C-alpha positions in Angstrom: 10.5 69.5 -6.7 9.6 67.6 -3.6 9.6 63.9 -4.1 6.4 62.5 -2.5 6.5 59.2 -4.3 6.3 57.3 -0.9 7.2 54.0 -3.0 6.4 50.6 -1.7 6.6 47.5 -3.7 4.4 44.5 -3.8 6.1 42.7 -1.1 4.5 39.4 -0.7 0.8 40.1 -0.3 -0.3 43.5 -1.2 2.1 46.4 -1.9 4.3 46.3 1.0 2.6 43.5 2.7 3.9 41.0 4.8 1.6 38.4 3.6 3.0 35.1 2.9 3.4 34.3 -0.9 0.7 31.8 -1.0 -1.7 34.8 0.1 -4.6 34.4 -2.0 -5.4 36.9 -5.0 -8.6 38.3 -5.1 -10.0 40.6 -7.9 -11.1 43.8 -5.5 -10.0 44.6 -1.9 -12.4 47.4 -0.5 -10.5 49.4 2.1 -12.7 51.3 4.9 -11.3 53.5 7.7 -13.4 53.6 11.0 -12.6 56.4 13.4 -14.9 56.5 16.4 -17.9 55.8 14.4 -18.2 51.9 14.7 -21.8 51.7 13.9 -21.7 53.8 10.9 -18.5 51.9 9.7 -20.8 48.6 10.1 -23.4 50.0 8.2 -21.1 50.9 5.4 -19.4 47.6 5.3 -22.8 45.8 5.1 -23.6 47.7 1.8 -20.1 46.8 0.6 -20.6 43.2 1.1 -23.8 43.2 -0.7 -22.3 45.1 -3.7 -19.6 42.5 -3.8 -22.2 39.8 -4.5 -20.6 38.0 -7.7 -17.2 39.4 -7.2 -14.0 37.8 -5.9 -13.6 40.7 -3.3 -12.5 41.5 0.4 -13.6 44.0 2.8 -10.4 45.7 4.7 -11.6 47.4 7.8 -8.9 49.4 9.5 -9.4 51.2 12.9 -7.5 54.5 12.9 -6.8 54.3 16.9 -10.4 55.0 17.8 -9.4 54.2 21.3 -13.4 54.1 22.2 -14.3 50.6 22.0 -14.5 50.6 18.3 -12.1 47.6 17.4 -14.3 45.3 19.8 -17.4 46.4 18.2 -16.0 45.9 14.7 -14.5 42.5 15.3 -17.7 41.2 17.2 -19.4 42.5 14.2 -17.2 40.2 12.2 -17.1 37.3 14.3 -20.9 37.2 13.9 -20.7 36.8 10.3 -18.9 33.7 10.8 -15.6 32.4 10.0 -15.9 32.5 6.1 -16.9 36.0 5.7 -14.7 38.0 3.3 -13.7 40.8 6.2 -10.9 41.6 7.9 -10.0 44.2 10.6 -6.6 45.8 11.4 -6.2 48.1 14.5 -3.7 50.7 13.7 -1.4 51.6 16.6 -1.7 55.5 16.0 -4.1 57.5 14.0 -2.3 57.4 10.7 -4.9 59.9 8.9 -6.5 59.1 5.6 -3.6 58.0 3.5 -1.9 56.0 6.3 -5.2 54.2 7.0 -5.8 53.3 3.4 -2.2 52.2 3.0 -2.7 49.5 5.7 -6.3 48.6 3.9 -4.3 48.4 0.5 -1.6 46.1 2.3 -4.1 43.8 3.9 -4.4 41.4 0.9 -2.9 41.2 -2.6 -5.5 42.0 -5.3 -5.9 43.4 -8.8 -7.7 46.4 -7.7 -8.3 48.6 -4.6 -11.4 50.4 -3.8 -10.7 53.1 -1.4 -14.2 53.8 0.2 -15.7 56.3 3.0 -17.1 55.0 6.0 -19.7 57.6 5.9 -20.9 56.2 2.3 -22.9 53.4 1.0 -22.0 51.2 -1.8 -24.9 50.5 -4.3 -25.4 46.9 -5.8 -23.7 46.6 -9.1 -21.2 49.1 -8.0 -18.2 47.1 -7.8 -18.8 45.0 -11.2 -19.5 48.4 -12.7 -15.8 49.5 -11.6 -13.9 46.5 -12.9 -15.9 46.4 -16.1 -14.7 50.1 -16.7 -11.0 49.0 -15.5 -11.2 46.1 -18.1 -12.4 48.7 -20.8 -9.8 51.1 -19.9 -6.5 49.4 -19.4 -4.5 52.6 -18.8 -7.2 53.9 -16.1 -5.1 54.2 -12.9 -8.0 55.5 -10.8 -11.6 55.3 -11.6 -14.0 57.2 -9.4 -17.7 56.5 -8.7 -20.9 58.4 -9.1 -21.6 59.9 -5.4 -25.0 60.8 -4.8 -27.0 62.6 -1.8 -29.6 60.5 -0.2 -32.2 61.7 -2.6 -30.4 60.3 -5.5 -29.0 63.9 -6.6 -25.5 63.7 -7.9 -22.6 65.3 -5.9 -19.7 67.1 -7.7 -16.9 64.5 -7.5 -14.7 65.2 -10.7 -12.2 68.1 -10.6 -9.3 70.2 -12.0 -6.0 70.4 -10.3 -5.8 73.5 -8.0 -3.6 76.5 -8.9 -3.0 80.2 -8.1 -5.8 81.0 -10.8 -8.2 78.5 -8.6 -7.3 80.3 -5.4 -8.2 83.5 -6.9 -11.4 82.2 -8.0 -12.3 80.6 -4.7 -11.6 83.6 -2.4 -13.2 86.3 -4.8 -16.5 84.1 -4.7 -17.7 86.3 -7.7 -19.4 85.0 -10.4 -17.6 87.2 -13.0 -14.3 86.1 -12.0 -15.4 82.4 -12.1 -16.7 82.9 -15.6 -13.5 84.4 -16.8 -11.2 82.0 -15.3 -13.7 79.2 -16.0 -11.2 76.7 -17.5 -9.1 77.0 -13.9 -12.0 76.4 -11.9 -11.5 73.2 -9.7 -15.0 71.4 -9.6 -16.3 70.4 -12.9 -19.9 70.3 -14.0 -21.6 66.8 -13.8 -21.3 64.8 -15.7 -17.8 66.0 -16.6 -16.0 66.3 -19.9 -13.8 63.2 -19.6 -11.0 65.0 -21.0 -11.0 67.7 -18.3 -10.9 65.3 -15.3 -7.7 65.8 -13.3 -8.8 63.9 -10.0 -11.5 62.5 -8.6 -13.0 62.2 -5.2 -11.6 59.6 -3.0 -14.8 59.0 -1.1 -15.2 56.2 -3.4 -12.3 55.5 -6.1 -10.9 52.3 -7.5 -7.2 52.2 -8.0 -5.4 49.5 -10.2 -2.7 47.6 -8.2 -0.4 47.7 -11.2 -0.1 51.5 -10.8 0.3 51.3 -7.2 3.2 49.1 -7.7 4.6 51.6 -10.1 4.0 54.9 -8.4 3.8 53.7 -4.4 1.4 54.1 -1.8 -0.4 57.2 -0.8 1.7 60.1 0.8 1.3 59.9 4.6 2.6 63.5 4.7 -1.1 64.4 4.4 -3.2 63.5 7.4 -6.6 64.5 5.8 -7.3 66.4 2.6 -5.5 66.8 -0.7 -4.1 63.5 -0.7 -6.5 62.7 -3.5 -5.4 65.5 -5.5 -1.7 64.5 -5.0 -2.3 60.9 -5.7 -4.2 61.6 -9.0 -1.5 64.2 -9.6 1.3 61.6 -9.5 -0.7 59.2 -11.3 -1.0 61.3 -14.1 2.5 62.2 -14.3 3.4 58.6 -14.6 1.1 58.3 -17.6 -2.0 56.5 -15.7 -5.6 57.9 -16.6 -8.3 59.1 -14.3 -11.6 58.1 -15.5 -15.1 58.7 -14.0 -17.8 55.6 -13.9 -21.4 56.9 -13.5 -22.9 53.5 -13.4 -20.7 52.8 -9.9 -23.0 54.3 -8.0 -22.4 55.3 -4.2 -24.6 57.3 -1.5 -22.0 59.8 0.2 -23.6 61.1 3.5 -20.6 63.6 3.6 -19.2 64.8 7.0 -19.7 61.7 8.8 -16.2 61.1 9.4 -14.7 64.5 9.4 -15.8 68.0 10.4 -14.2 70.3 7.8 -17.2 70.6 5.2 -19.6 71.4 8.3 -17.1 73.9 9.8 -16.3 75.6 6.3 -20.4 76.1 5.6 -20.9 77.7 8.9 -17.8 80.1 8.4 -16.0 78.5 11.2 -12.3 78.4 11.3 -11.1 75.2 9.7 -8.4 72.5 11.2 -4.7 73.4 10.6 -4.3 70.2 8.6 -6.4 71.1 6.0 -4.0 73.9 5.1 -1.1 72.2 5.9 -2.3 69.6 3.3 -3.3 72.5 0.9 0.4 74.0 1.4 1.7 70.4 0.5 0.0 69.9 -2.7 0.7 73.1 -4.1 4.2 73.0 -3.2 4.5 69.5 -4.8 2.6 70.4 -8.1 3.6 73.9 -8.5 6.9 74.2 -6.2 7.5 76.7 -3.5 7.0 79.8 -5.8 3.8 78.4 -6.9 2.8 78.0 -3.4 3.4 81.6 -2.6 1.6 82.7 -5.9 -1.5 80.6 -4.8 -1.4 82.5 -1.2 -0.9 86.0 -3.2 -3.7 85.1 -5.6 -6.0 84.3 -2.5 -5.5 87.6 -1.2 -6.1 89.3 -4.1 -9.6 87.3 -4.7 -10.2 88.3 -1.2 -9.7 91.8 -2.0 -12.4 91.4 -5.0 -14.9 90.1 -2.4 -14.1 92.8 0.0 -14.8 95.4 -2.7 -18.1 93.6 -3.1 -19.0 93.9 0.2 -18.4 97.6 0.4 -20.7 97.8 -2.5 -23.3 96.2 -0.5 -23.1 92.3 -1.1 -23.5 90.3 2.0 -22.5 86.8 0.7 -18.9 87.1 0.8 -17.9 86.1 4.5 -14.8 83.9 4.6 -14.2 81.1 6.5 -12.7 82.6 10.4 -8.8 83.1 10.2 -8.4 82.1 6.8 -6.2 84.9 5.6 -3.7 83.9 8.0 -4.1 80.0 7.8 -3.6 79.9 4.1 0.1 80.5 5.1 0.1 77.5 7.4 3.6 75.5 6.4 4.3 78.3 3.5 7.9 78.2 4.7 7.9 74.6 5.2 5.3 72.8 3.1 6.6 69.2 3.6 6.9 69.6 7.3 4.6 68.8 10.3 1.4 67.5 9.0 -0.5 69.4 11.8 -2.8 66.6 13.0 -4.6 66.9 16.0 -2.7 66.3 19.2 0.6 66.3 17.2 
């Protein structure tokens, strides 16, 4: 099995940090990545600052090499807040992806906990305190997921089982009967979830325990975007840490504000190669290379079921463009090129 631990110790500031020994320790650092959405990131950060009221916290903004004036816009906003504002900005020299960007945010300052938070989300008042209280009540919880909501307050699915060959069969078949027969392998969980069934939670808003980060290492930068949350939760569970859902910690998640994949999938357009590269990397990590091949074959079997239904008159089983070919991206080298744009 490939080692994706990507271990980084505490260093002198945060995990892997070069901050001095006397760097202040706070309770919570909130890491937010910006990529060419400076105004949206500022709106996000404003909600985070409000939600940190009464909490010893810090907002670590990371610009992932937007190269569009975002750094100047974000720095001007920080300067306007005043010298005592608990906000910092790091400009990454390259686009480091989701994992790399949040690793920079985590390294920004030493803290007891780190909240990985999407720039297309808004943190509700009381959410930070609810996460910290949940962590205190669950000392072996390494990751604590928030309740994600749409703008109208409707809950989003944010708790999941780990993907497998069985879940790929379900996904490709898109058929109620197959989903029902294999329900215990279906990835998304009904909300609110049975706590015993949660394997991983969405990293649109998740708090991670510094003690766990020190043990299992930083996020795997072999993922550019997608599946890094699945892998990090998998690695945490392998090390004996729990994954918990805290519905009192609410966040509005606008979805798609910082990445196009969900919108492209809904429109059945071709999805970027990095999505499939990440999928291959996780399947091989969790299930071995043979498990990755089995997952791909299961996808094709499921697609055969869907095609049969199309022949029988169903019109709702059109797949994402080119997916039958793209599921094989990196199949022979699952730990190779992460296929990020421009690479």
